Phi, psi and omega in degrees: 000325182301312180296321178299319179297316180296323179297316179295313181298329181293342181272355187275125175257338180219124175262125171261126186245115169295160185251286184292121181096350181241307179266323179210171172229114185064245178251014182253114179285132178287146177301134178095345183297312182297315181294323179300310180296319180299319179297319178297317179298313182301327183258016177053039178269135179289137175213154181217119172288126186232115181236140173278349182285107183263009181284341179241153179274171178298323178297321177301317182291320178299319178294318180298313179297320179299319178298329180275359178092014177250108181260118178226160177278161182300328181285357176262018183217136175219126176259162177293336176293314177297316180299322178296317178296316180298316179298314182299317180292333180283331181265344182222099186275005179299147184290329182240089177260131182250149180216139169266131189243120168267092186188178181282168176299324178299318178295317179300316179297321179298313180296320178299324182295341176265007177088014178273132179278111181272117185279134181271328183223127181283343179283327187262340185229153175284146181236124178274324184218149169256127177241123178249132178234189174283102190255098177279002176242030185296137173234161179292329178300319178298319179296318178298314180298317180299316179298318179299316181293318180298317180294332178282352179093013177291131180305135189250105178252147177226142185291323185199151183266005182304131180280324182224159173243127182285145174247154176298132183109001175087008179265163179227149174235155182297135179254190184304318181302323179290323177295319180294327178297319176302312182294322179294319178297327183278332187241347185064022177242136178264148176276167167267113180277134182263319184287184179308136008264020184298144176289344180301312182291329177294316179298318178302313183291315183301319178289316183299318183261352180055051179232135176298144183299326182292345180255014178254134175246132175258120176255120181200174185251005183238129180290318189277354174239290185303304187287318179299316180300313181299312182295319181293337186247017176069027179260172174274130181249128181236113180267133169250141184265029183263358183237243189281328191266139175252169179296327178295323178298320181298318181295327182277328189278141181291326182284121181248130179288156176295314180227151176234131175231153176292322185200171177298330180298321180291325176293318178304316181299320178289320179294328178299317178296316183294312185276325186251348186068026183257133177254000000 
């Protein structure tokens, strides 16, 4: 199995790295994460930190990674919030596109940085799109406003379908997907999800990095987002068992990863052999 893993890894031109549950959990950096990123840099390998968590902006993530000792450039990071903004601008080229956002202030600021007009009140302003994210500042008023907009026929976009977000200590809190289920139950309308496992975010990345999908590897801890996205889009899928998924889940789930590792440290050890010839 070891040689097979090295053979698969040798075909990768771009590594997509999930963050929470893969590189770190909460504020705890996993062993080997820093060394893994350093190894990619030393060998001029393309990589992109890719997170479905839209509660924080790209700047928030860069600061968080920097505090953990991982220094990366802005072009090495993409959030589902940024991907949603890029997608929205690609389908609607008008100079003034407005959106009502069920999301954190960080997400709103991120969307504004792409030139999207974030509406404060649905009573006072026209709304072109509803965008729902992982909202750790959720209020019932936001849910009511979202339902009104959906019923009026305003296009319903969501940053990511994750049902839960893991916390250090083994606990979980409701993520964007759970918020969307509430809205769907109330309105009978489903959103268009932009983040993993949607092919929309893969298309954004493939064009952005100019890499064929078959030469992209997604490393993540979730079968229904990270691994499903990779498999659905002809990419290499690498599951780590350091986050949400257990080995028992893999046996039950229809989606099977290309490779399975216990942690990012184990992938680092294999890449070290591949790049440096070191055992």
